[in-house]
C-alpha positions in Angstrom: 25.0 -3.7 -13.4 21.7 -4.9 -14.7 18.6 -2.8 -14.6 16.9 -3.2 -11.4 13.3 -2.7 -10.3 13.2 -0.8 -6.9 9.9 -1.4 -5.0 9.3 1.3 -2.3 6.6 0.9 0.5 5.9 4.4 1.9 4.9 4.6 5.4 7.7 3.5 7.9 10.0 3.0 5.0 10.7 5.6 2.5 8.8 8.2 4.5 10.0 9.4 7.8 8.0 9.4 11.1 6.3 12.7 10.1 5.2 10.9 6.8 7.7 13.1 4.8 10.4 12.7 2.4 13.9 13.9 3.2 16.2 15.5 0.6 18.6 12.4 0.6 15.9 10.1 -0.3 14.7 12.3 -3.2 18.2 12.8 -4.4 18.9 9.0 -4.3 15.8 7.9 -6.0 16.3 10.6 -8.7 19.9 9.4 -9.3 18.9 5.7 -9.7 16.0 6.6 -12.0 18.4 8.7 -14.2 20.7 5.7 -14.2 17.9 3.7 -15.9 16.6 1.8 -13.0 12.9 1.6 -12.3 11.8 3.2 -9.2 8.2 2.4 -8.2 6.1 3.2 -5.2 4.3 0.0 -3.9 1.7 1.2 -1.2 -1.4 0.3 0.7 -2.2 4.0 0.3 -4.8 5.5 -2.2 -3.8 7.3 -5.2 -5.0 10.5 -3.7 -2.8 9.8 -0.5 0.4 9.2 -2.4 0.4 11.4 -5.8 2.1 14.2 -4.0 5.0 11.9 -2.9 5.3 10.4 -6.2 5.5 14.0 -7.8 8.0 15.0 -5.1 10.4 12.2 -6.1 9.6 13.1 -9.8 9.1 9.6 -10.7 8.2 8.5 -14.2 7.2 4.9 -13.4 4.0 3.2 -12.8 2.5 3.2 -9.1 0.8 0.4 -7.4 -1.9 1.4 -4.8 -4.3 -0.3 -2.4 -1.6 -3.0 -1.7 -1.7 -4.4 -5.3 -5.3 -3.7 -6.3 -4.4 -0.8 -8.7 -1.5 -0.4 -11.0 -1.6 2.8 -13.1 0.9 5.6 -14.4 0.2 8.8 -12.9 -1.0 11.9 -14.7 -1.3 9.7 -18.0 -3.4 7.3 -19.9 -1.7 3.9 -19.7 -2.9 0.9 -21.7 -1.6 -1.6 -19.2 -3.4 -0.1 -16.1 -5.0 -2.7 -14.1 -7.2 -3.1 -11.1 -8.9 -5.5 -8.7 -12.2 -4.7 -7.2 -14.4 -5.8 -4.5 -18.2 -6.6 -5.3 -20.2 -3.6 -4.1 -22.7 -6.0 -2.8 -20.1 -6.9 -0.1 -19.6 -3.3 0.7 -23.5 -2.6 0.8 -24.0 -5.5 3.2 -21.5 -4.1 5.6 -23.0 -0.7 5.4 -26.5 -2.4 6.2 -25.2 -4.2 9.3 -22.6 -1.6 10.3 -23.9 -0.7 13.7 -25.1 -4.0 14.6 -21.6 -5.5 14.0 -19.7 -2.8 15.8 -18.2 -1.0 12.8 -17.5 2.6 13.4 -16.7 3.7 9.9 -16.4 2.2 6.4 -14.1 3.9 3.9 -14.6 2.7 0.3 -11.9 3.9 -2.3 -11.2 3.9 -6.0 -8.5 5.6 -8.1 -10.1 9.0 -7.9 -12.8 8.6 -5.3 -13.4 8.1 -1.6 -16.7 7.4 0.2 -17.4 6.9 3.8 -20.1 5.7 6.1 -20.4 5.9 9.8 -18.8 8.1 12.6 -15.7 10.0 11.6 -13.8 9.4 14.9 -10.3 8.6 14.1 -10.2 8.0 10.2 -9.0 11.4 9.5 -5.7 10.6 11.1 -5.1 7.9 8.8 -7.1 8.9 5.7 -6.8 12.6 5.2 -8.4 12.2 1.8 -11.7 11.5 3.3 -12.2 14.9 4.5 -15.6 16.3 2.7 -15.8 13.0 1.0 -19.3 11.9 -0.1 -21.4 9.6 2.0 -21.4 5.8 1.3 -25.0 4.7 0.4 -26.5 2.3 -2.0 -27.3 5.3 -4.3 -24.0 6.7 -4.3 -21.9 3.5 -4.7 -22.3 3.1 -8.4 -19.1 0.9 -9.0 -16.9 -1.6 -7.3 -14.2 -0.2 -5.1 -10.6 -1.2 -5.1 -10.2 -0.9 -1.4 -12.3 -1.3 1.8 -11.2 -0.2 5.2 -13.1 -0.7 8.3 -12.7 1.2 11.7 -14.2 -1.1 14.1 -14.7 -1.6 17.9 -11.7 -3.5 19.2 -13.7 -5.9 21.4 -15.7 -6.8 18.3 -12.9 -7.3 15.8 -12.6 -10.9 15.8 -16.5 -11.4 15.5 -16.5 -8.8 12.6 -13.8 -10.9 10.7 -15.6 -14.2 11.2 -18.8 -12.5 9.9 -17.0 -11.3 6.7 -15.1 -14.6 6.1 -18.1 -16.9 6.8 -20.1 -14.9 4.1 -17.7 -13.6 1.6 -14.4 -15.6 2.4 -14.1 -17.2 -1.1 -14.0 -13.6 -2.6 -12.0 -11.5 0.0 -9.0 -11.5 2.3 -9.2 -9.6 5.7 -6.1 -8.1 6.9 -5.6 -6.5 10.5 -3.5 -3.5 10.8 -0.9 -3.4 13.6 -0.9 -1.3 16.5 -3.7 -0.4 19.0 -6.2 0.8 16.3 -8.9 -1.7 15.4 -8.5 -1.4 11.6 -9.4 -4.1 8.9 -8.6 -3.8 5.4 -10.6 -5.9 2.8 -9.1 -6.8 -0.5 -9.9 -9.0 -3.3 -9.0 -12.6 -2.6 -5.1 -13.3 -3.1 -4.2 -9.7 -3.9 -1.1 -8.3 -2.3 1.8 -6.1 -3.1 3.7 -8.9 -4.8 1.2 -9.1 -7.5 1.8 -5.3 -8.4 5.6 -6.0 -8.2 5.3 -9.1 -10.5 3.2 -7.1 -13.0 5.7 -4.3 -13.1 8.6 -6.8 -13.6 7.0 -8.5 -16.4 6.1 -5.2 -18.2 9.6 -3.9 -17.9 11.1 -7.3 -18.6 13.1 -7.3 -15.4 14.1 -10.7 -14.0 12.8 -11.6 -10.3 16.6 -11.6 -9.2 16.8 -8.1 -10.2 14.0 -6.7 -7.9 14.8 -5.0 -4.8 11.9 -4.4 -2.3 11.7 -2.5 0.9 9.2 -2.6 3.6 8.3 -2.6 7.3 5.0 -4.1 8.0 2.9 -7.2 7.5 1.5 -6.0 4.1 5.1 -6.0 2.8 5.5 -9.7 3.5 4.7 -11.2 0.1 6.7 -8.4 -1.8 9.7 -8.8 0.2 9.6 -12.7 -0.3 9.0 -12.2 -4.0 11.8 -9.8 -4.6 15.2 -11.1 -5.4 16.4 -9.0 -2.7 13.8 -8.2 0.1 14.9 -5.6 2.6 13.3 -5.1 5.9 13.6 -1.7 7.7 15.5 -1.4 10.9 12.3 -0.1 12.5 10.3 -3.0 10.9 8.3 -5.7 12.7 10.0 -8.8 13.9 8.1 -11.2 11.3 9.2 -8.8 8.6 12.7 -8.8 9.6 12.8 -12.7 9.9 11.2 -13.1 6.4 13.6 -10.5 4.6 16.9 -11.3 2.9 18.5 -8.3 4.6 17.7 -5.5 7.1 18.7 -1.8 6.6 21.3 -0.6 9.2 19.4 2.6 9.7 15.6 3.2 10.3 13.2 5.4 8.4 14.0 8.5 10.3 17.7 8.1 9.5 17.2 7.7 5.7 17.6 3.9 5.9 16.4 3.2 2.3 18.5 5.9 0.8 21.5 4.9 2.7 21.0 1.2 1.9 20.8 1.9 -1.9 23.7 4.3 -2.0 25.9 1.7 -0.5 24.5 -1.0 -2.8 25.0 1.0 -6.1 28.0 2.7 -4.8 26.5 6.1 -5.1 28.9 7.8 -2.6 30.5 11.0 -4.2 
């Protein structure tokens, strides 16, 4: 079998509902890596929020964070590291008009740093790395961030999106997280997980048809469409399932990814 690039979303996909790895998943990824395949995490999480998972899987491949905005090799200097960033002037404009717009909290992140502005209401549930993070001000924001997340008032969400797009729409894309929580994610224009996957495929000289990608949510769409085999999770959203080439038989609490790959690569002992 030709060498494959296996692209793994984390939350709702490789991780179970408790945001943990199970032993079957760890063993499967280790076996595939040992067999010469490239197993890479492709996540919207920050490096700080995914490093422990990378280490638990004992991966040696590059990792893609912030939905494609950062590609790097954990624990090492990598000449091929890349990043897309947001102009800090956009961040500071949002900080300035935060209360007026109805933004509860702003979280700006880079590879090794996180800064926040506003009221820490529910952010800690989704971004544990923000605990004790420095405040985001014109004085502390000294470089352009990779990622910007806004926790907003639900009834103001559409107006906030309009405000951002009318002023900075040529520079950024605004994504809306699913579920009842009013969370917006701002990324560099045209940057998504597929960019990171394509970068890795080019680096490892793996044809697109030999890419297998797994995901469950809207931010996995381009990656699943780009991969030769895009696989949606059984617990994935309806649009993701419709766009995928295949759907796992089991969900993320039933080792869905590991069981799919075990069948695909005939790993059963």
